[in-house]
Backbone bond lengths (Angstrom), bond angles and torsions (degrees), N, CA, C in turn:
res aa  C-N    CA-C-N  psi(-1)  N-CA   C-N-CA  omega(-1)  CA-C   N-CA-C  phi
1 M - - - 1.429 - - 1.565 104.67 -
2 K 1.353 111.13 142.21 1.442 116.75 -176.38 1.500 112.79 -73.25
3 S 1.264 121.49 152.21 1.484 124.91 172.66 1.437 106.12 -78.02
4 T 1.377 114.56 155.38 1.545 122.95 171.46 1.463 112.29 -48.37
5 E 1.314 117.83 -47.65 1.452 122.98 -175.45 1.615 106.19 -61.81
6 E 1.329 120.64 -46.48 1.433 118.98 177.16 1.460 121.21 -57.45
7 I 1.440 108.56 -34.20 1.401 121.16 178.95 1.582 106.68 -68.79
8 K 1.314 116.63 -48.29 1.431 123.08 179.16 1.566 114.64 -56.06
9 L 1.339 110.39 -37.24 1.461 114.69 -179.61 1.520 110.50 -75.03
10 Q 1.396 118.89 -28.64 1.431 115.78 174.27 1.523 113.79 -74.89
11 I 1.437 115.98 -28.07 1.371 117.90 175.17 1.582 110.45 -67.08
12 I 1.362 114.81 -43.02 1.493 120.44 175.52 1.595 108.88 -55.31
13 D 1.222 114.66 -46.98 1.452 116.15 179.59 1.617 114.10 -58.99
14 A 1.311 112.26 -43.53 1.449 120.55 179.04 1.518 109.61 -63.39
15 G 1.374 115.47 -41.63 1.433 119.93 175.12 1.395 115.48 -57.66
16 R 1.356 118.86 -41.08 1.496 124.88 176.32 1.539 109.86 -58.37
17 R 1.339 112.90 -47.51 1.492 119.22 -178.39 1.541 110.19 -65.74
18 A 1.278 117.80 -30.16 1.489 120.61 176.10 1.492 113.11 -72.54
19 V 1.385 114.42 -34.67 1.465 118.38 174.40 1.544 112.22 -65.75
20 E 1.306 116.11 -38.85 1.459 119.39 177.94 1.521 110.05 -63.72
21 Q 1.372 119.31 -34.00 1.458 117.27 179.20 1.483 112.34 -76.48
22 L 1.323 117.46 -33.02 1.442 121.09 171.84 1.493 115.63 -63.12
23 I 1.369 115.46 -33.56 1.505 116.89 176.86 1.530 106.92 -68.57
24 K 1.313 118.22 -40.24 1.441 119.77 178.97 1.557 109.07 -53.08
25 V 1.465 114.05 -49.11 1.387 117.80 -175.16 1.590 111.64 -59.49
26 A 1.467 113.79 -37.78 1.416 117.31 -172.71 1.585 107.41 -77.53
27 K 1.342 119.26 -23.61 1.468 122.86 -179.41 1.681 110.13 -75.17
28 E 1.298 117.14 -26.40 1.389 119.25 -175.90 1.591 111.05 -59.18
29 D 1.347 111.61 138.46 1.455 114.54 173.23 1.548 115.47 -64.46
30 I 1.295 111.38 139.74 1.556 115.26 174.06 1.565 113.20 -72.75
31 I 1.415 104.95 -43.70 1.481 113.40 -177.19 1.517 107.26 -105.16
32 K 1.258 116.14 118.26 1.444 119.77 178.28 1.505 113.37 -73.43
33 P 1.329 123.52 153.81 1.446 121.00 -179.22 1.408 117.38 -72.96
34 D 1.378 122.29 4.02 1.447 125.55 -177.75 1.540 107.20 -84.63
35 P 1.402 118.90 113.71 1.403 130.01 -179.48 1.548 112.40 -59.76
36 E 1.264 114.88 -24.84 1.518 120.40 -173.97 1.530 108.54 -82.53
37 D 1.429 116.81 -24.24 1.494 118.29 179.54 1.485 112.19 -75.15
38 D 1.306 115.16 103.81 1.454 122.81 -178.36 1.552 107.85 -93.45
39 L 1.315 120.32 93.74 1.393 124.29 176.34 1.524 113.24 -74.23
40 A 1.249 116.62 140.14 1.489 120.03 178.35 1.565 102.60 -85.18
41 A 1.461 111.84 158.59 1.416 119.34 178.71 1.504 115.83 -54.93
42 D 1.321 111.48 -44.55 1.516 116.68 -172.90 1.700 108.00 -67.08
43 R 1.359 115.73 -30.25 1.428 118.04 175.38 1.571 110.08 -71.08
44 L 1.253 113.67 -36.01 1.553 113.30 176.04 1.467 111.68 -68.61
45 K 1.320 116.93 -38.99 1.488 121.98 178.16 1.568 110.76 -59.47
46 N 1.466 115.51 -48.06 1.400 117.13 176.24 1.403 116.33 -63.44
47 A 1.347 123.29 -40.63 1.433 128.21 171.62 1.573 112.65 -49.83
48 A 1.327 111.54 -50.95 1.458 113.92 -179.37 1.538 113.34 -69.17
49 A 1.305 117.02 -31.34 1.494 118.17 175.21 1.471 107.76 -65.62
50 T 1.338 119.14 -42.87 1.425 123.49 -178.26 1.517 107.99 -56.49
51 K 1.262 118.68 -49.40 1.486 122.59 -177.58 1.524 112.37 -64.25
52 K 1.342 118.25 -37.74 1.378 120.35 177.34 1.495 111.90 -67.28
53 L 1.375 119.34 -36.93 1.363 126.37 178.41 1.571 110.25 -63.75
54 A 1.357 112.91 -43.05 1.441 120.85 176.41 1.484 115.53 -58.45
55 I 1.299 117.22 -42.35 1.452 124.39 -177.74 1.451 108.90 -73.05
56 F 1.355 121.02 -41.86 1.529 125.09 175.06 1.535 108.62 -61.37
57 D 1.288 117.00 -47.33 1.403 118.40 -178.76 1.456 115.53 -63.64
58 A 1.335 118.50 -36.08 1.477 126.15 177.75 1.537 105.05 -65.60
59 F 1.321 123.88 -44.38 1.433 124.07 -178.16 1.573 108.80 -68.48
60 E 1.312 117.99 -43.43 1.449 118.20 176.53 1.587 109.68 -59.14
61 I 1.220 117.54 -48.43 1.429 119.76 -177.15 1.666 111.01 -59.53
62 L 1.337 113.24 -44.47 1.465 117.57 178.93 1.540 107.86 -64.29
63 N 1.329 124.22 -43.89 1.427 125.53 174.38 1.523 111.30 -56.16
64 R 1.274 120.55 -42.42 1.421 117.39 179.85 1.475 113.84 -77.77
65 I 1.267 118.24 -32.50 1.534 121.90 167.25 1.574 111.18 -49.64
66 E 1.320 116.33 -55.16 1.363 122.22 178.67 1.496 114.62 -54.45
67 S 1.392 116.09 -48.26 1.429 115.90 179.43 1.439 114.28 -66.46
68 E 1.258 119.88 -37.77 1.476 122.86 175.31 1.552 113.20 -63.83
69 K 1.292 116.80 -36.43 1.483 122.33 176.51 1.513 110.34 -67.31
70 E 1.362 113.27 -37.46 1.483 116.43 -177.23 1.550 105.32 -72.33
71 A 1.477 120.45 -37.32 1.436 123.16 -176.33 1.527 106.94 -68.03
72 L 1.328 119.10 -34.69 1.460 119.02 178.14 1.470 113.90 -71.63
73 S 1.417 117.64 -37.14 1.448 116.69 174.58 1.465 115.33 -68.83
74 L 1.419 115.43 -34.07 1.416 117.66 174.34 1.471 113.01 -64.70
75 G 1.320 114.34 -38.10 1.412 118.56 -178.61 1.511 113.93 -65.75
76 N 1.371 116.67 -34.39 1.316 122.44 176.10 1.570 118.24 -66.38
77 T 1.460 105.49 -36.85 1.510 111.38 177.06 1.518 111.52 -74.67
78 N 1.241 120.16 -27.04 1.474 122.46 -178.35 1.579 109.83 -67.30
79 T 1.317 115.44 -34.06 1.460 119.63 -174.60 1.643 106.38 -75.05
80 K 1.223 118.29 -18.44 1.512 123.52 -179.37 1.503 111.09 -87.44
81 L 1.367 119.99 -12.87 1.420 124.06 -171.02 1.609 107.46 -75.11
82 D 1.280 109.77 171.36 1.472 114.83 -179.29 1.506 111.28 -63.63
83 S 1.228 116.60 121.00 1.584 123.97 -177.95 1.364 114.10 -68.68
84 K 1.365 122.62 -10.07 1.497 127.74 174.17 1.499 110.33 -73.67
85 Q 1.255 120.77 -16.37 1.539 123.45 175.81 1.408 107.50 -77.81
86 G 1.347 109.29 142.42 1.459 116.20 168.97 1.444 115.78 -79.71
87 F 1.381 116.83 174.84 1.418 123.94 -177.56 1.591 110.67 -58.46
88 A 1.213 115.29 -46.26 1.466 120.16 -176.49 1.532 110.22 -63.06
89 E 1.333 113.91 -46.22 1.506 116.41 -179.44 1.482 114.47 -63.87
90 R 1.392 118.52 -37.07 1.435 120.13 179.06 1.594 109.22 -72.28
91 R 1.312 118.56 -38.80 1.499 121.39 -178.93 1.544 112.65 -72.15
92 S 1.331 117.45 -22.79 1.514 118.14 -178.01 1.464 116.12 -69.61
93 K 1.230 118.27 -12.44 1.484 120.52 -173.76 1.411 109.48 -83.55
Protein backbone atom coordinates (compact mmCIF):
# COMPACT_ATOMS: atom_id res chain seq x y z
CA MET A 1 0.00 0.00 0.00
CA LYS A 2 1.24 3.47 -0.83
CA SER A 3 2.13 5.92 1.88
CA THR A 4 0.20 9.15 2.28
CA GLU A 5 3.23 11.08 1.06
CA GLU A 6 3.41 9.04 -2.16
CA ILE A 7 -0.28 9.59 -2.78
CA LYS A 8 0.06 13.34 -2.18
CA LEU A 9 2.95 13.47 -4.66
CA GLN A 10 0.77 11.73 -7.25
CA ILE A 11 -2.02 14.23 -6.60
CA ILE A 12 0.46 17.09 -7.02
CA ASP A 13 1.57 15.62 -10.36
CA ALA A 14 -2.05 15.27 -11.48
CA GLY A 15 -2.70 18.87 -10.44
CA ARG A 16 0.17 20.10 -12.58
CA ARG A 17 -1.23 18.21 -15.58
CA ALA A 18 -4.66 19.74 -14.90
CA VAL A 19 -3.12 23.22 -14.87
CA GLU A 20 -1.50 22.54 -18.24
CA GLN A 21 -4.91 21.57 -19.66
CA LEU A 22 -6.51 24.71 -18.20
CA ILE A 23 -3.79 26.80 -19.85
CA LYS A 24 -4.70 25.24 -23.20
CA VAL A 25 -8.34 26.20 -22.64
CA ALA A 26 -7.35 29.76 -21.75
CA LYS A 27 -5.15 30.10 -24.86
CA GLU A 28 -7.87 29.08 -27.32
CA ASP A 29 -9.28 31.87 -29.45
CA ILE A 30 -12.80 32.99 -28.61
CA ILE A 31 -13.42 34.24 -32.13
CA LYS A 32 -12.36 31.82 -34.81
CA PRO A 33 -10.88 33.23 -38.02
CA ASP A 34 -13.86 31.95 -40.07
CA PRO A 35 -15.81 35.06 -41.24
CA GLU A 36 -18.92 32.94 -41.91
CA ASP A 37 -19.15 31.92 -38.23
CA ASP A 38 -21.58 34.39 -36.69
CA LEU A 39 -21.34 34.06 -32.92
CA ALA A 40 -24.11 35.44 -30.79
CA ALA A 41 -23.24 37.79 -27.93
CA ASP A 42 -24.28 35.26 -25.30
CA ARG A 43 -21.94 32.64 -26.78
CA LEU A 44 -19.07 35.14 -26.67
CA LYS A 45 -19.92 35.97 -23.07
CA ASN A 46 -19.98 32.28 -22.13
CA ALA A 47 -16.65 31.65 -23.85
CA ALA A 48 -15.05 34.57 -21.99
CA ALA A 49 -16.47 33.34 -18.67
CA THR A 50 -15.10 29.86 -19.36
CA LYS A 51 -11.62 31.28 -19.97
CA LYS A 52 -11.80 33.35 -16.79
CA LEU A 53 -12.82 30.29 -14.80
CA ALA A 54 -10.00 28.23 -16.32
CA ILE A 55 -7.43 30.88 -15.38
CA PHE A 56 -8.72 31.26 -11.82
CA ASP A 57 -8.90 27.48 -11.36
CA ALA A 58 -5.32 27.12 -12.60
CA PHE A 59 -4.07 29.69 -10.08
CA GLU A 60 -6.05 28.05 -7.28
CA ILE A 61 -4.61 24.64 -8.13
CA LEU A 62 -1.07 26.05 -8.27
CA ASN A 63 -1.49 27.73 -4.88
CA ARG A 64 -2.73 24.49 -3.36
CA ILE A 65 0.13 22.53 -4.95
CA GLU A 66 2.66 24.92 -3.42
CA SER A 67 1.08 24.73 0.02
CA GLU A 68 0.97 20.92 -0.11
CA LYS A 69 4.60 20.75 -1.24
CA GLU A 70 5.58 23.05 1.62
CA ALA A 71 3.62 20.91 4.08
CA LEU A 72 5.34 17.78 2.79
CA SER A 73 8.78 19.34 3.11
CA LEU A 74 7.99 20.59 6.62
CA GLY A 75 6.71 17.15 7.52
CA ASN A 76 9.97 15.60 6.37
CA THR A 77 12.10 18.02 8.39
CA ASN A 78 10.01 17.51 11.53
CA THR A 79 10.79 13.80 11.55
CA LYS A 80 14.52 14.57 11.51
CA LEU A 81 14.36 16.85 14.56
CA ASP A 82 15.41 15.91 18.06
CA SER A 83 13.02 13.18 19.16
CA LYS A 84 13.32 14.31 22.80
CA GLN A 85 11.13 17.31 22.03
CA GLY A 86 7.42 16.99 22.59
CA PHE A 87 4.72 17.61 20.02
CA ALA A 88 4.02 21.17 21.21
CA GLU A 89 7.69 22.12 21.17
CA ARG A 90 8.15 20.87 17.59
CA ARG A 91 4.95 22.55 16.33
CA SER A 92 5.69 25.91 17.99
CA LYS A 93 8.48 26.75 15.55
